VOMARBA-608585 format. One record per residue (C-alpha): residue in one letter; x, y, z. Coordinates in Angstrom, 1 decimal. Last residue first. Example, Ala and Ser with C-alpha at 12.3 -4.5 7.8 and 13.67 -1.06 7.14 Angstrom:
2
rec aa = s x = 13.7 y = -1.1 z = 7.1
rec aa = a x = 12.3 y = -4.5 z = 7.8
//
This chain:
75
rec aa = s x = -45.0 y = 18.4 z = -21.8
rec aa = a x = -44.6 y = 16.3 z = -18.6
rec aa = p x = -41.0 y = 16.2 z = -17.3
rec aa = l x = -39.0 y = 13.2 z = -17.9
rec aa = p x = -38.6 y = 10.7 z = -15.2
rec aa = r x = -35.1 y = 10.5 z = -13.7
rec aa = l x = -33.4 y = 7.1 z = -14.4
rec aa = w x = -30.7 y = 8.6 z = -16.6
rec aa = r x = -29.9 y = 11.4 z = -14.3
rec aa = r x = -29.8 y = 9.0 z = -11.1
rec aa = l x = -27.5 y = 6.7 z = -13.1
rec aa = v x = -25.1 y = 9.4 z = -13.9
rec aa = l x = -24.9 y = 10.7 z = -10.3
rec aa = v x = -24.5 y = 7.2 z = -9.0
rec aa = a x = -21.7 y = 6.3 z = -11.4
rec aa = v x = -19.9 y = 9.6 z = -10.7
rec aa = a x = -20.0 y = 8.7 z = -7.0
rec aa = l x = -18.8 y = 5.2 z = -7.5
rec aa = g x = -15.7 y = 6.6 z = -9.6
rec aa = v x = -15.1 y = 9.1 z = -6.9
rec aa = a x = -15.0 y = 6.5 z = -4.2
rec aa = l x = -12.8 y = 4.1 z = -6.3
rec aa = m x = -10.5 y = 6.9 z = -7.0
rec aa = i x = -10.2 y = 7.6 z = -3.3
rec aa = v x = -9.7 y = 3.8 z = -2.3
rec aa = p x = -7.0 y = 3.5 z = -5.3
rec aa = v x = -5.2 y = 6.8 z = -3.8
rec aa = v x = -5.0 y = 5.5 z = -0.2
rec aa = h x = -3.1 y = 2.2 z = -0.3
rec aa = m x = -0.7 y = 2.2 z = -3.1
rec aa = w x = 0.1 y = 5.9 z = -3.4
rec aa = w x = 0.3 y = 6.2 z = 0.4
rec aa = w x = 2.7 y = 3.5 z = 0.8
rec aa = k x = 4.8 y = 4.9 z = -2.1
rec aa = a x = 4.8 y = 8.2 z = -0.1
rec aa = g x = 6.4 y = 6.7 z = 2.9
rec aa = e x = 7.3 y = 3.0 z = 3.2
rec aa = p x = 6.9 y = 0.2 z = 0.9
rec aa = e x = 5.0 y = -2.9 z = 1.8
rec aa = v x = 6.9 y = -6.4 z = 1.3
rec aa = l x = 10.2 y = -4.7 z = 1.7
rec aa = i x = 13.1 y = -6.2 z = -0.3
rec aa = r x = 12.3 y = -3.8 z = -3.2
rec aa = a x = 13.9 y = -1.1 z = -1.2
rec aa = g x = 17.4 y = -2.3 z = -2.0
rec aa = y x = 18.9 y = -5.6 z = -1.4
rec aa = h x = 22.1 y = -4.7 z = 0.9
rec aa = g x = 21.1 y = -1.3 z = 2.0
rec aa = k x = 17.3 y = -2.1 z = 2.3
rec aa = y x = 18.4 y = -5.2 z = 4.4
rec aa = y x = 20.6 y = -3.3 z = 6.8
rec aa = d x = 18.2 y = -0.4 z = 7.2
rec aa = l x = 15.3 y = -2.9 z = 8.1
rec aa = i x = 17.5 y = -4.6 z = 10.6
rec aa = e x = 18.6 y = -1.2 z = 12.1
rec aa = r x = 14.9 y = 0.0 z = 12.3
rec aa = d x = 13.8 y = -3.2 z = 13.9
rec aa = s x = 16.5 y = -2.7 z = 16.5
rec aa = k x = 19.6 y = -4.6 z = 17.1
rec aa = g x = 20.4 y = -6.4 z = 20.3
rec aa = d x = 22.7 y = -9.2 z = 19.1
rec aa = a x = 20.0 y = -11.8 z = 19.7
rec aa = v x = 17.8 y = -9.8 z = 17.4
rec aa = f x = 20.3 y = -9.6 z = 14.8
rec aa = r x = 20.9 y = -13.4 z = 14.9
rec aa = v x = 17.1 y = -14.2 z = 14.7
rec aa = v x = 17.2 y = -11.8 z = 11.6
rec aa = e x = 20.1 y = -13.6 z = 10.0
rec aa = a x = 18.5 y = -16.9 z = 10.6
rec aa = k x = 15.4 y = -15.8 z = 8.9
rec aa = m x = 17.5 y = -14.6 z = 6.0
rec aa = a x = 19.1 y = -17.9 z = 5.6
rec aa = l x = 15.7 y = -19.6 z = 5.5
rec aa = a x = 14.4 y = -17.2 z = 3.0
rec aa = m x = 17.3 y = -17.9 z = 0.8
//
């Protein structure tokens, strides 16, 4: 299947089709699942949100550890 698709892409390029036209053809034929990397909002959710959540989790962990390791005041 991959070899057939590769041959199609070569033919599309030889016919002068743009990248967008080729992507639109495959998305229309197979659906958005054909793309290795999603476009638009799905890309943002897959790449940006996990990094933000990791940073927030790390910040919370640092704050909790600092509080636990802080010496107790002398009474």
